[in-house]
PDB file of the backbone (N, CA, C, O) and the ligand in Angstrom, with CONECT records:
HET     ZN  A 101       1
ATOM      1  N   MET A   1     109.260  82.230 196.934  1.00  0.00           N
ATOM      2  CA  MET A   1     108.746  81.556 198.063  1.00  0.00           C
ATOM      3  C   MET A   1     107.714  80.433 197.714  1.00  0.00           C
ATOM      4  O   MET A   1     107.670  79.349 198.295  1.00  0.00           O
ATOM      5  N   ALA A   2     106.891  80.821 196.697  1.00  0.00           N
ATOM      6  CA  ALA A   2     105.837  79.879 196.250  1.00  0.00           C
ATOM      7  C   ALA A   2     106.354  78.594 195.691  1.00  0.00           C
ATOM      8  O   ALA A   2     105.637  77.601 195.564  1.00  0.00           O
ATOM      9  N   ARG A   3     107.677  78.639 195.343  1.00  0.00           N
ATOM     10  CA  ARG A   3     108.253  77.394 194.792  1.00  0.00           C
ATOM     11  C   ARG A   3     108.854  76.483 195.882  1.00  0.00           C
ATOM     12  O   ARG A   3     109.410  75.431 195.567  1.00  0.00           O
ATOM     13  N   LEU A   4     108.748  76.861 197.087  1.00  0.00           N
ATOM     14  CA  LEU A   4     109.268  76.057 198.209  1.00  0.00           C
ATOM     15  C   LEU A   4     108.470  74.776 198.262  1.00  0.00           C
ATOM     16  O   LEU A   4     107.344  74.744 197.766  1.00  0.00           O
ATOM     17  N   PRO A   5     109.009  73.713 198.847  1.00  0.00           N
ATOM     18  CA  PRO A   5     108.372  72.389 198.867  1.00  0.00           C
ATOM     19  C   PRO A   5     107.017  72.447 199.703  1.00  0.00           C
ATOM     20  O   PRO A   5     106.850  73.233 200.636  1.00  0.00           O
ATOM     21  N   MET A   6     106.116  71.574 199.286  1.00  0.00           N
ATOM     22  CA  MET A   6     104.818  71.542 199.988  1.00  0.00           C
ATOM     23  C   MET A   6     105.042  70.656 201.258  1.00  0.00           C
ATOM     24  O   MET A   6     105.900  69.774 201.309  1.00  0.00           O
ATOM     25  N   PRO A   7     104.202  70.969 202.263  1.00  0.00           N
ATOM     26  CA  PRO A   7     104.191  70.157 203.460  1.00  0.00           C
ATOM     27  C   PRO A   7     103.832  68.712 203.065  1.00  0.00           C
ATOM     28  O   PRO A   7     103.050  68.474 202.145  1.00  0.00           O
ATOM     29  N   ARG A   8     104.436  67.753 203.800  1.00  0.00           N
ATOM     30  CA  ARG A   8     104.129  66.398 203.570  1.00  0.00           C
ATOM     31  C   ARG A   8     102.965  65.921 204.390  1.00  0.00           C
ATOM     32  O   ARG A   8     103.017  66.076 205.610  1.00  0.00           O
ATOM     33  N   VAL A   9     101.956  65.375 203.851  1.00  0.00           N
ATOM     34  CA  VAL A   9     100.709  64.948 204.532  1.00  0.00           C
ATOM     35  C   VAL A   9     100.597  63.455 204.407  1.00  0.00           C
ATOM     36  O   VAL A   9     100.809  62.875 203.342  1.00  0.00           O
ATOM     37  N   ARG A  10     100.261  62.848 205.518  1.00  0.00           N
ATOM     38  CA  ARG A  10     100.161  61.348 205.479  1.00  0.00           C
ATOM     39  C   ARG A  10      98.959  60.938 206.376  1.00  0.00           C
ATOM     40  O   ARG A  10      98.695  61.537 207.418  1.00  0.00           O
ATOM     41  N   ILE A  11      98.289  59.941 205.934  1.00  0.00           N
ATOM     42  CA  ILE A  11      97.223  59.329 206.714  1.00  0.00           C
ATOM     43  C   ILE A  11      97.622  57.919 207.180  1.00  0.00           C
ATOM     44  O   ILE A  11      97.996  57.091 206.349  1.00  0.00           O
ATOM     45  N   ASP A  12      97.553  57.638 208.434  1.00  0.00           N
ATOM     46  CA  ASP A  12      97.950  56.351 208.941  1.00  0.00           C
ATOM     47  C   ASP A  12      96.772  55.379 208.929  1.00  0.00           C
ATOM     48  O   ASP A  12      95.677  55.706 208.470  1.00  0.00           O
ATOM     49  N   GLU A  13      97.023  54.194 209.437  1.00  0.00           N
ATOM     50  CA  GLU A  13      95.973  53.136 209.366  1.00  0.00           C
ATOM     51  C   GLU A  13      94.757  53.514 210.214  1.00  0.00           C
ATOM     52  O   GLU A  13      93.661  53.034 209.926  1.00  0.00           O
ATOM     53  N   ALA A  14      94.899  54.347 211.238  1.00  0.00           N
ATOM     54  CA  ALA A  14      93.761  54.773 212.072  1.00  0.00           C
ATOM     55  C   ALA A  14      93.132  56.036 211.504  1.00  0.00           C
ATOM     56  O   ALA A  14      92.343  56.680 212.195  1.00  0.00           O
ATOM     57  N   ALA A  15      93.451  56.411 210.278  1.00  0.00           N
ATOM     58  CA  ALA A  15      92.890  57.575 209.625  1.00  0.00           C
ATOM     59  C   ALA A  15      93.243  58.892 210.285  1.00  0.00           C
ATOM     60  O   ALA A  15      92.517  59.882 210.192  1.00  0.00           O
ATOM     61  N   ARG A  16      94.409  58.870 210.970  1.00  0.00           N
ATOM     62  CA  ARG A  16      94.911  60.161 211.574  1.00  0.00           C
ATOM     63  C   ARG A  16      95.818  60.847 210.501  1.00  0.00           C
ATOM     64  O   ARG A  16      96.661  60.226 209.854  1.00  0.00           O
ATOM     65  N   LEU A  17      95.586  62.087 210.382  1.00  0.00           N
ATOM     66  CA  LEU A  17      96.351  62.902 209.469  1.00  0.00           C
ATOM     67  C   LEU A  17      97.642  63.429 210.141  1.00  0.00           C
ATOM     68  O   LEU A  17      97.584  63.971 211.245  1.00  0.00           O
ATOM     69  N   THR A  18      98.702  63.284 209.532  1.00  0.00           N
ATOM     70  CA  THR A  18     100.051  63.788 209.993  1.00  0.00           C
ATOM     71  C   THR A  18     100.535  64.716 208.935  1.00  0.00           C
ATOM     72  O   THR A  18     100.571  64.397 207.746  1.00  0.00           O
ATOM     73  N   ARG A  19     100.914  65.898 209.409  1.00  0.00           N
ATOM     74  CA  ARG A  19     101.476  66.881 208.501  1.00  0.00           C
ATOM     75  C   ARG A  19     102.837  67.214 208.940  1.00  0.00           C
ATOM     76  O   ARG A  19     103.027  67.628 210.083  1.00  0.00           O
ATOM     77  N   THR A  20     103.839  67.052 208.061  1.00  0.00           N
ATOM     78  CA  THR A  20     105.214  67.303 208.391  1.00  0.00           C
ATOM     79  C   THR A  20     105.710  68.546 207.579  1.00  0.00           C
ATOM     80  O   THR A  20     105.764  68.561 206.349  1.00  0.00           O
ATOM     81  N   GLU A  21     106.064  69.577 208.382  1.00  0.00           N
ATOM     82  CA  GLU A  21     106.551  70.769 207.702  1.00  0.00           C
ATOM     83  C   GLU A  21     107.494  71.529 208.563  1.00  0.00           C
ATOM     84  O   GLU A  21     107.403  71.555 209.790  1.00  0.00           O
ATOM     85  N   GLY A  22     108.415  72.154 207.861  1.00  0.00           N
ATOM     86  CA  GLY A  22     109.345  73.088 208.581  1.00  0.00           C
ATOM     87  C   GLY A  22     108.912  74.528 208.145  1.00  0.00           C
ATOM     88  O   GLY A  22     107.863  74.753 207.540  1.00  0.00           O
ATOM     89  N   ILE A  23     109.775  75.429 208.492  1.00  0.00           N
ATOM     90  CA  ILE A  23     109.469  76.832 208.149  1.00  0.00           C
ATOM     91  C   ILE A  23     109.369  77.086 206.652  1.00  0.00           C
ATOM     92  O   ILE A  23     108.556  77.895 206.206  1.00  0.00           O
ATOM     93  N   ASP A  24     110.208  76.383 205.871  1.00  0.00           N
ATOM     94  CA  ASP A  24     110.157  76.600 204.434  1.00  0.00           C
ATOM     95  C   ASP A  24     108.859  76.138 203.841  1.00  0.00           C
ATOM     96  O   ASP A  24     108.341  76.801 202.943  1.00  0.00           O
ATOM     97  N   GLU A  25     108.313  75.052 204.286  1.00  0.00           N
ATOM     98  CA  GLU A  25     107.067  74.584 203.810  1.00  0.00           C
ATOM     99  C   GLU A  25     105.863  75.463 204.263  1.00  0.00           C
ATOM    100  O   GLU A  25     104.909  75.682 203.517  1.00  0.00           O
ATOM    101  N   ALA A  26     105.960  75.941 205.497  1.00  0.00           N
ATOM    102  CA  ALA A  26     104.903  76.855 205.937  1.00  0.00           C
ATOM    103  C   ALA A  26     104.931  78.160 205.192  1.00  0.00           C
ATOM    104  O   ALA A  26     103.878  78.677 204.820  1.00  0.00           O
ATOM    105  N   LEU A  27     106.131  78.721 204.957  1.00  0.00           N
ATOM    106  CA  LEU A  27     106.201  79.988 204.168  1.00  0.00           C
ATOM    107  C   LEU A  27     105.784  79.716 202.719  1.00  0.00           C
ATOM    108  O   LEU A  27     105.120  80.546 202.099  1.00  0.00           O
ATOM    109  N   GLY A  28     106.161  78.593 202.199  1.00  0.00           N
ATOM    110  CA  GLY A  28     105.762  78.233 200.786  1.00  0.00           C
ATOM    111  C   GLY A  28     104.224  78.169 200.684  1.00  0.00           C
ATOM    112  O   GLY A  28     103.650  78.623 199.694  1.00  0.00           O
ATOM    113  N   ALA A  29     103.571  77.613 201.691  1.00  0.00           N
ATOM    114  CA  ALA A  29     102.046  77.476 201.640  1.00  0.00           C
ATOM    115  C   ALA A  29     101.460  78.826 201.724  1.00  0.00           C
ATOM    116  O   ALA A  29     100.481  79.075 201.021  1.00  0.00           O
ATOM    117  N   VAL A  30     101.964  79.752 202.530  1.00  0.00           N
ATOM    118  CA  VAL A  30     101.488  81.130 202.574  1.00  0.00           C
ATOM    119  C   VAL A  30     101.699  81.843 201.294  1.00  0.00           C
ATOM    120  O   VAL A  30     100.807  82.547 200.819  1.00  0.00           O
ATOM    121  N   ALA A  31     102.893  81.682 200.696  1.00  0.00           N
ATOM    122  CA  ALA A  31     103.217  82.339 199.424  1.00  0.00           C
ATOM    123  C   ALA A  31     102.314  81.822 198.324  1.00  0.00           C
ATOM    124  O   ALA A  31     101.845  82.616 197.508  1.00  0.00           O
ATOM    125  N   ARG A  32     102.049  80.526 198.263  1.00  0.00           N
ATOM    126  CA  ARG A  32     101.126  79.973 197.221  1.00  0.00           C
ATOM    127  C   ARG A  32      99.791  80.548 197.388  1.00  0.00           C
ATOM    128  O   ARG A  32      99.147  80.899 196.399  1.00  0.00           O
ATOM    129  N   ASP A  33      99.327  80.670 198.596  1.00  0.00           N
ATOM    130  CA  ASP A  33      97.930  81.272 198.835  1.00  0.00           C
ATOM    131  C   ASP A  33      97.928  82.672 198.344  1.00  0.00           C
ATOM    132  O   ASP A  33      96.964  83.088 197.701  1.00  0.00           O
ATOM    133  N   ALA A  34      99.006  83.462 198.622  1.00  0.00           N
ATOM    134  CA  ALA A  34      99.031  84.821 198.227  1.00  0.00           C
ATOM    135  C   ALA A  34      99.080  84.943 196.710  1.00  0.00           C
ATOM    136  O   ALA A  34      98.441  85.838 196.157  1.00  0.00           O
ATOM    137  N   VAL A  35      99.798  84.098 196.031  1.00  0.00           N
ATOM    138  CA  VAL A  35      99.879  84.144 194.580  1.00  0.00           C
ATOM    139  C   VAL A  35      98.490  83.812 193.981  1.00  0.00           C
ATOM    140  O   VAL A  35      98.054  84.475 193.041  1.00  0.00           O
ATOM    141  N   GLU A  36      97.803  82.796 194.520  1.00  0.00           N
ATOM    142  CA  GLU A  36      96.461  82.483 194.044  1.00  0.00           C
ATOM    143  C   GLU A  36      95.489  83.613 194.282  1.00  0.00           C
ATOM    144  O   GLU A  36      94.623  83.884 193.450  1.00  0.00           O
ATOM    145  N   LEU A  37      95.633  84.285 195.435  1.00  0.00           N
ATOM    146  CA  LEU A  37      94.697  85.474 195.777  1.00  0.00           C
ATOM    147  C   LEU A  37      94.986  86.611 194.745  1.00  0.00           C
ATOM    148  O   LEU A  37      94.071  87.176 194.146  1.00  0.00           O
ATOM    149  N   LEU A  38      96.225  86.898 194.579  1.00  0.00           N
ATOM    150  CA  LEU A  38      96.627  88.029 193.681  1.00  0.00           C
ATOM    151  C   LEU A  38      96.066  87.798 192.264  1.00  0.00           C
ATOM    152  O   LEU A  38      95.756  88.761 191.562  1.00  0.00           O
ATOM    153  N   GLY A  39      95.934  86.528 191.841  1.00  0.00           N
ATOM    154  CA  GLY A  39      95.504  86.245 190.489  1.00  0.00           C
ATOM    155  C   GLY A  39      94.069  85.993 190.402  1.00  0.00           C
ATOM    156  O   GLY A  39      93.601  85.654 189.315  1.00  0.00           O
ATOM    157  N   SER A  40      93.314  86.122 191.431  1.00  0.00           N
ATOM    158  CA  SER A  40      91.852  85.793 191.447  1.00  0.00           C
ATOM    159  C   SER A  40      90.970  87.082 191.503  1.00  0.00           C
ATOM    160  O   SER A  40      91.464  88.187 191.726  1.00  0.00           O
ATOM    161  N   ALA A  41      89.707  86.888 191.299  1.00  0.00           N
ATOM    162  CA  ALA A  41      88.762  87.986 191.368  1.00  0.00           C
ATOM    163  C   ALA A  41      88.576  88.446 192.869  1.00  0.00           C
ATOM    164  O   ALA A  41      88.174  89.568 193.177  1.00  0.00           O
ATOM    165  N   LYS A  42      88.907  87.468 193.754  1.00  0.00           N
ATOM    166  CA  LYS A  42      88.776  87.916 195.201  1.00  0.00           C
ATOM    167  C   LYS A  42      89.767  88.981 195.585  1.00  0.00           C
ATOM    168  O   LYS A  42      89.574  89.624 196.618  1.00  0.00           O
ATOM    169  N   PHE A  43      90.811  89.211 194.828  1.00  0.00           N
ATOM    170  CA  PHE A  43      91.754  90.259 195.253  1.00  0.00           C
ATOM    171  C   PHE A  43      91.070  91.561 195.375  1.00  0.00           C
ATOM    172  O   PHE A  43      91.456  92.360 196.229  1.00  0.00           O
ATOM    173  N   SER A  44      90.091  91.837 194.594  1.00  0.00           N
ATOM    174  CA  SER A  44      89.388  93.159 194.721  1.00  0.00           C
ATOM    175  C   SER A  44      88.625  93.261 196.025  1.00  0.00           C
ATOM    176  O   SER A  44      88.201  94.350 196.412  1.00  0.00           O
ATOM    177  N   ARG A  45      88.446  92.154 196.700  1.00  0.00           N
ATOM    178  CA  ARG A  45      87.700  92.153 198.020  1.00  0.00           C
ATOM    179  C   ARG A  45      88.652  92.166 199.200  1.00  0.00           C
ATOM    180  O   ARG A  45      88.198  92.028 200.336  1.00  0.00           O
ATOM    181  N   VAL A  46      89.943  92.326 198.987  1.00  0.00           N
ATOM    182  CA  VAL A  46      90.870  92.454 200.117  1.00  0.00           C
ATOM    183  C   VAL A  46      90.680  93.812 200.727  1.00  0.00           C
ATOM    184  O   VAL A  46      90.730  94.841 200.053  1.00  0.00           O
ATOM    185  N   ARG A  47      90.454  93.788 202.060  1.00  0.00           N
ATOM    186  CA  ARG A  47      90.129  95.003 202.891  1.00  0.00           C
ATOM    187  C   ARG A  47      91.189  95.048 204.049  1.00  0.00           C
ATOM    188  O   ARG A  47      91.764  94.047 204.477  1.00  0.00           O
ATOM    189  N   GLU A  48      91.373  96.303 204.496  1.00  0.00           N
ATOM    190  CA  GLU A  48      92.170  96.483 205.741  1.00  0.00           C
ATOM    191  C   GLU A  48      91.182  96.594 206.877  1.00  0.00           C
ATOM    192  O   GLU A  48      90.140  97.235 206.742  1.00  0.00           O
ATOM    193  N   CYS A  49      91.503  95.972 207.996  1.00  0.00           N
ATOM    194  CA  CYS A  49      90.541  95.991 209.115  1.00  0.00           C
ATOM    195  C   CYS A  49      90.270  97.432 209.546  1.00  0.00           C
ATOM    196  O   CYS A  49      91.131  98.303 209.419  1.00  0.00           O
ATOM    197  N   GLY A  50      89.114  97.660 210.036  1.00  0.00           N
ATOM    198  CA  GLY A  50      88.728  99.087 210.494  1.00  0.00           C
ATOM    199  C   GLY A  50      89.158  99.322 211.905  1.00  0.00           C
ATOM    200  O   GLY A  50      88.858 100.387 212.443  1.00  0.00           O
ATOM    201  N   SER A  51      89.857  98.382 212.564  1.00  0.00           N
ATOM    202  CA  SER A  51      90.351  98.609 213.857  1.00  0.00           C
ATOM    203  C   SER A  51      91.480  99.719 213.846  1.00  0.00           C
ATOM    204  O   SER A  51      92.230  99.803 212.873  1.00  0.00           O
ATOM    205  N   PRO A  52      91.596 100.547 214.901  1.00  0.00           N
ATOM    206  CA  PRO A  52      92.680 101.534 214.859  1.00  0.00           C
ATOM    207  C   PRO A  52      94.029 100.911 214.710  1.00  0.00           C
ATOM    208  O   PRO A  52      94.917 101.516 214.110  1.00  0.00           O
ATOM    209  N   ASP A  53      94.233  99.678 215.251  1.00  0.00           N
ATOM    210  CA  ASP A  53      95.533  98.987 215.069  1.00  0.00           C
ATOM    211  C   ASP A  53      95.860  98.636 213.683  1.00  0.00           C
ATOM    212  O   ASP A  53      97.034  98.646 213.311  1.00  0.00           O
ATOM    213  N   ARG A  54      94.873  98.319 212.874  1.00  0.00           N
ATOM    214  CA  ARG A  54      95.011  97.966 211.447  1.00  0.00           C
ATOM    215  C   ARG A  54      96.194  97.043 211.186  1.00  0.00           C
ATOM    216  O   ARG A  54      97.095  97.353 210.406  1.00  0.00           O
ATOM    217  N   THR A  55      96.162  95.925 211.848  1.00  0.00           N
ATOM    218  CA  THR A  55      97.315  95.020 211.636  1.00  0.00           C
ATOM    219  C   THR A  55      96.944  93.899 210.687  1.00  0.00           C
ATOM    220  O   THR A  55      97.799  93.119 210.268  1.00  0.00           O
ATOM    221  N   ARG A  56      95.697  93.824 210.358  1.00  0.00           N
ATOM    222  CA  ARG A  56      95.270  92.681 209.534  1.00  0.00           C
ATOM    223  C   ARG A  56      94.532  93.125 208.268  1.00  0.00           C
ATOM    224  O   ARG A  56      93.865  94.160 208.236  1.00  0.00           O
ATOM    225  N   ARG A  57      94.680  92.296 207.224  1.00  0.00           N
ATOM    226  CA  ARG A  57      93.908  92.398 206.022  1.00  0.00           C
ATOM    227  C   ARG A  57      93.123  91.119 205.973  1.00  0.00           C
ATOM    228  O   ARG A  57      93.500  90.076 206.509  1.00  0.00           O
ATOM    229  N   PHE A  58      91.943  91.271 205.258  1.00  0.00           N
ATOM    230  CA  PHE A  58      91.103  90.053 205.120  1.00  0.00           C
ATOM    231  C   PHE A  58      90.398  90.144 203.793  1.00  0.00           C
ATOM    232  O   PHE A  58      90.318  91.213 203.188  1.00  0.00           O
ATOM    233  N   VAL A  59      89.867  88.972 203.326  1.00  0.00           N
ATOM    234  CA  VAL A  59      89.058  88.921 202.141  1.00  0.00           C
ATOM    235  C   VAL A  59      87.594  89.033 202.510  1.00  0.00           C
ATOM    236  O   VAL A  59      87.064  88.160 203.196  1.00  0.00           O
ATOM    237  N   ASP A  60      86.942  90.069 202.079  1.00  0.00           N
ATOM    238  CA  ASP A  60      85.526  90.260 202.457  1.00  0.00           C
ATOM    239  C   ASP A  60      84.630  89.407 201.523  1.00  0.00           C
ATOM    240  O   ASP A  60      84.385  89.792 200.379  1.00  0.00           O
ATOM    241  N   LEU A  61      84.162  88.289 202.001  1.00  0.00           N
ATOM    242  CA  LEU A  61      83.283  87.422 201.225  1.00  0.00           C
ATOM    243  C   LEU A  61      81.814  87.564 201.496  1.00  0.00           C
ATOM    244  O   LEU A  61      80.985  86.783 201.030  1.00  0.00           O
ATOM    245  N   SER A  62      81.501  88.647 202.309  1.00  0.00           N
ATOM    246  CA  SER A  62      80.142  88.861 202.663  1.00  0.00           C
ATOM    247  C   SER A  62      79.321  89.281 201.438  1.00  0.00           C
ATOM    248  O   SER A  62      79.892  89.780 200.468  1.00  0.00           O
ATOM    249  N   HIS A  63      78.049  89.100 201.456  1.00  0.00           N
ATOM    250  CA  HIS A  63      77.160  89.364 200.373  1.00  0.00           C
ATOM    251  C   HIS A  63      77.192  90.863 199.986  1.00  0.00           C
ATOM    252  O   HIS A  63      77.235  91.214 198.807  1.00  0.00           O
ATOM    253  N   SER A  64      77.171  91.728 201.013  1.00  0.00           N
ATOM    254  CA  SER A  64      77.192  93.136 200.774  1.00  0.00           C
ATOM    255  C   SER A  64      78.512  93.721 200.401  1.00  0.00           C
ATOM    256  O   SER A  64      78.584  94.792 199.798  1.00  0.00           O
ATOM    257  N   GLY A  65      79.584  93.009 200.764  1.00  0.00           N
ATOM    258  CA  GLY A  65      80.917  93.504 200.476  1.00  0.00           C
ATOM    259  C   GLY A  65      81.253  94.722 201.412  1.00  0.00           C
ATOM    260  O   GLY A  65      82.131  95.511 201.061  1.00  0.00           O
ATOM    261  N   ALA A  66      80.589  94.889 202.569  1.00  0.00           N
ATOM    262  CA  ALA A  66      80.762  96.012 203.432  1.00  0.00           C
ATOM    263  C   ALA A  66      81.327  95.666 204.751  1.00  0.00           C
ATOM    264  O   ALA A  66      81.186  96.422 205.712  1.00  0.00           O
ATOM    265  N   ARG A  67      81.975  94.522 204.828  1.00  0.00           N
ATOM    266  CA  ARG A  67      82.494  94.082 206.115  1.00  0.00           C
ATOM    267  C   ARG A  67      83.650  94.979 206.542  1.00  0.00           C
ATOM    268  O   ARG A  67      84.475  95.359 205.711  1.00  0.00           O
ATOM    269  N   ARG A  68      83.718  95.323 207.833  1.00  0.00           N
ATOM    270  CA  ARG A  68      84.673  96.315 208.302  1.00  0.00           C
ATOM    271  C   ARG A  68      85.785  95.714 209.139  1.00  0.00           C
ATOM    272  O   ARG A  68      86.860  96.302 209.257  1.00  0.00           O
ATOM    273  N   TRP A  69      85.540  94.550 209.722  1.00  0.00           N
ATOM    274  CA  TRP A  69      86.524  93.989 210.730  1.00  0.00           C
ATOM    275  C   TRP A  69      87.121  92.707 210.153  1.00  0.00           C
ATOM    276  O   TRP A  69      86.518  92.029 209.321  1.00  0.00           O
ATOM    277  N   CYS A  70      88.338  92.402 210.629  1.00  0.00           N
ATOM    278  CA  CYS A  70      88.951  91.145 210.253  1.00  0.00           C
ATOM    279  C   CYS A  70      88.217  90.019 210.897  1.00  0.00           C
ATOM    280  O   CYS A  70      88.244  88.918 210.348  1.00  0.00           O
ATOM    281  N   GLY A  71      87.557  90.194 212.020  1.00  0.00           N
ATOM    282  CA  GLY A  71      86.785  89.221 212.705  1.00  0.00           C
ATOM    283  C   GLY A  71      85.947  89.806 213.832  1.00  0.00           C
ATOM    284  O   GLY A  71      86.391  90.737 214.504  1.00  0.00           O
ATOM    285  N   MET A  72      84.805  89.309 214.042  1.00  0.00           N
ATOM    286  CA  MET A  72      83.934  89.817 215.125  1.00  0.00           C
ATOM    287  C   MET A  72      84.389  89.422 216.460  1.00  0.00           C
ATOM    288  O   MET A  72      84.139  90.117 217.444  1.00  0.00           O
ATOM    289  N   ALA A  73      85.093  88.259 216.529  1.00  0.00           N
ATOM    290  CA  ALA A  73      85.521  87.789 217.878  1.00  0.00           C
ATOM    291  C   ALA A  73      86.578  88.734 218.515  1.00  0.00           C
ATOM    292  O   ALA A  73      86.736  88.740 219.736  1.00  0.00           O
ATOM    293  N   GLY A  74      87.251  89.477 217.745  1.00  0.00           N
ATOM    294  CA  GLY A  74      88.290  90.366 218.314  1.00  0.00           C
ATOM    295  C   GLY A  74      87.899  91.831 218.018  1.00  0.00           C
ATOM    296  O   GLY A  74      87.236  92.463 218.840  1.00  0.00           O
ATOM    297  N   CYS A  75      88.280  92.344 216.918  1.00  0.00           N
ATOM    298  CA  CYS A  75      88.165  93.739 216.538  1.00  0.00           C
ATOM    299  C   CYS A  75      86.676  94.189 216.518  1.00  0.00           C
ATOM    300  O   CYS A  75      86.361  95.271 217.013  1.00  0.00           O
ATOM    301  N   GLY A  76      85.798  93.396 215.973  1.00  0.00           N
ATOM    302  CA  GLY A  76      84.397  93.795 215.892  1.00  0.00           C
ATOM    303  C   GLY A  76      83.762  93.979 217.283  1.00  0.00           C
ATOM    304  O   GLY A  76      83.071  94.958 217.563  1.00  0.00           O
ATOM    305  N   ASN A  77      84.040  92.973 218.140  1.00  0.00           N
ATOM    306  CA  ASN A  77      83.494  93.053 219.500  1.00  0.00           C
ATOM    307  C   ASN A  77      84.093  94.180 220.341  1.00  0.00           C
ATOM    308  O   ASN A  77      83.387  94.797 221.138  1.00  0.00           O
ATOM    309  N   ARG A  78      85.380  94.451 220.171  1.00  0.00           N
ATOM    310  CA  ARG A  78      86.005  95.589 220.864  1.00  0.00           C
ATOM    311  C   ARG A  78      85.307  96.863 220.519  1.00  0.00           C
ATOM    312  O   ARG A  78      84.978  97.682 221.377  1.00  0.00           O
ATOM    313  N   ARG A  79      85.078  97.016 219.184  1.00  0.00           N
ATOM    314  CA  ARG A  79      84.464  98.274 218.675  1.00  0.00           C
ATOM    315  C   ARG A  79      82.992  98.398 219.221  1.00  0.00           C
ATOM    316  O   ARG A  79      82.553  99.464 219.652  1.00  0.00           O
ATOM    317  N   LYS A  80      82.297  97.291 219.177  1.00  0.00           N
ATOM    318  CA  LYS A  80      80.887  97.318 219.671  1.00  0.00           C
ATOM    319  C   LYS A  80      80.881  97.683 221.163  1.00  0.00           C
ATOM    320  O   LYS A  80      80.102  98.530 221.600  1.00  0.00           O
ATOM    321  N   ALA A  81      81.795  97.004 221.965  1.00  0.00           N
ATOM    322  CA  ALA A  81      81.879  97.294 223.387  1.00  0.00           C
ATOM    323  C   ALA A  81      82.179  98.780 223.662  1.00  0.00           C
ATOM    324  O   ALA A  81      81.602  99.407 224.551  1.00  0.00           O
ATOM    325  N   GLY A  82      83.119  99.310 222.846  1.00  0.00           N
ATOM    326  CA  GLY A  82      83.513 100.757 223.006  1.00  0.00           C
ATOM    327  C   GLY A  82      82.399 101.634 222.731  1.00  0.00           C
ATOM    328  O   GLY A  82      82.243 102.620 223.451  1.00  0.00           O
ATOM    329  N   ARG A  83      81.554 101.385 221.716  1.00  0.00           N
ATOM    330  CA  ARG A  83      80.354 102.247 221.401  1.00  0.00           C
ATOM    331  C   ARG A  83      79.343 102.096 222.511  1.00  0.00           C
ATOM    332  O   ARG A  83      78.716 103.078 222.909  1.00  0.00           O
ATOM    333  N   HIS A  84      79.166 100.875 223.028  1.00  0.00           N
ATOM    334  CA  HIS A  84      78.219 100.705 224.129  1.00  0.00           C
ATOM    335  C   HIS A  84      78.669 101.511 225.338  1.00  0.00           C
ATOM    336  O   HIS A  84      77.852 102.216 225.930  1.00  0.00           O
ATOM    337  N   ARG A  85      79.897 101.436 225.713  1.00  0.00           N
ATOM    338  CA  ARG A  85      80.409 102.291 226.874  1.00  0.00           C
ATOM    339  C   ARG A  85      80.169 103.741 226.607  1.00  0.00           C
ATOM    340  O   ARG A  85      79.746 104.471 227.504  1.00  0.00           O
ATOM    341  N   HIS A  86      80.427 104.190 225.389  1.00  0.00           N
ATOM    342  CA  HIS A  86      80.249 105.613 225.022  1.00  0.00           C
ATOM    343  C   HIS A  86      78.779 106.044 225.188  1.00  0.00           C
ATOM    344  O   HIS A  86      78.483 107.105 225.736  1.00  0.00           O
ATOM    345  N   ARG A  87      77.869 105.182 224.694  1.00  0.00           N
ATOM    346  CA  ARG A  87      76.429 105.488 224.773  1.00  0.00           C
ATOM    347  C   ARG A  87      76.009 105.543 226.275  1.00  0.00           C
ATOM    348  O   ARG A  87      75.173 106.372 226.633  1.00  0.00           O
ATOM    349  N   LYS A  88      76.542 104.721 227.110  1.00  0.00           N
ATOM    350  CA  LYS A  88      76.156 104.731 228.509  1.00  0.00           C
ATOM    351  C   LYS A  88      76.659 105.937 229.213  1.00  0.00           C
ATOM    352  O   LYS A  88      76.027 106.460 230.131  1.00  0.00           O
ATOM    353  N   LYS A  89      77.870 106.403 228.751  1.00  0.00           N
ATOM    354  CA  LYS A  89      78.477 107.527 229.457  1.00  0.00           C
ATOM    355  C   LYS A  89      77.762 108.812 228.957  1.00  0.00           C
ATOM    356  O   LYS A  89      77.517 109.697 229.777  1.00  0.00           O
ATOM    357  N   ASP A  90      77.423 108.956 227.686  1.00  0.00           N
ATOM    358  CA  ASP A  90      76.835 110.115 227.117  1.00  0.00           C
ATOM    359  C   ASP A  90      75.505 109.747 226.494  1.00  0.00           C
ATOM    360  O   ASP A  90      75.411 109.720 225.267  1.00  0.00           O
ATOM    361  N   PRO A  91      74.463 109.459 227.278  1.00  0.00           N
ATOM    362  CA  PRO A  91      73.249 109.008 226.591  1.00  0.00           C
ATOM    363  C   PRO A  91      72.568 110.165 225.810  1.00  0.00           C
ATOM    364  O   PRO A  91      72.636 111.344 226.157  1.00  0.00           O
ATOM    365  N   GLN A  92      71.930 109.723 224.758  1.00  0.00           N
ATOM    366  CA  GLN A  92      71.261 110.706 223.872  1.00  0.00           C
ATOM    367  C   GLN A  92      70.046 111.224 224.677  1.00  0.00           C
ATOM    368  O   GLN A  92      69.421 110.478 225.432  1.00  0.00           O
ATOM    369  N   PRO A  93      69.729 112.536 224.492  1.00  0.00           N
ATOM    370  CA  PRO A  93      68.590 113.064 225.200  1.00  0.00           C
ATOM    371  C   PRO A  93      67.304 112.436 224.639  1.00  0.00           C
ATOM    372  O   PRO A  93      67.155 112.222 223.436  1.00  0.00           O
ATOM    373  N   SER A  94      66.387 112.152 225.575  1.00  0.00           N
ATOM    374  CA  SER A  94      65.151 111.514 225.137  1.00  0.00           C
ATOM    375  C   SER A  94      64.226 112.551 224.553  1.00  0.00           C
ATOM    376  O   SER A  94      64.212 113.688 225.024  1.00  0.00           O
ATOM    377  N   PRO A  95      63.445 112.199 223.533  1.00  0.00           N
ATOM    378  CA  PRO A  95      62.583 113.181 222.892  1.00  0.00           C
ATOM    379  C   PRO A  95      61.473 113.653 223.855  1.00  0.00           C
ATOM    380  O   PRO A  95      60.888 112.838 224.567  1.00  0.00           O
ATOM    381  N   ALA A  96      61.183 114.981 223.878  1.00  0.00           N
ATOM    382  CA  ALA A  96      60.204 115.485 224.840  1.00  0.00           C
ATOM    383  C   ALA A  96      58.833 115.386 224.253  1.00  0.00           C
ATOM    384  O   ALA A  96      57.856 115.759 224.901  1.00  0.00           O
TER     385      ALA A  96
HETATM  386 ZN    ZN A 101      90.945  93.520 212.996  1.00  0.00          ZN2+
END
């Protein structure tokens, strides 16, 4: 798949970028990215999302290397909202 043709990119006189691609070019671009990742040091940073759905993998480029979610906008925020609801429902007893 990585040998499939590259998307054609063109810039017109108004500096607008036009990208022409079909399914083969799109799949080829994904395959080339996968091959580059497999052969790089970043491959050791590939993680599976901590969401119960676990549908995504991501490259953890964080400094600590402890990222748990594919993205905070989706999975991370759902998890935080769930913990917040749980805390409101079952509050910790206050110290006496
Ligand atoms: Zn996720």
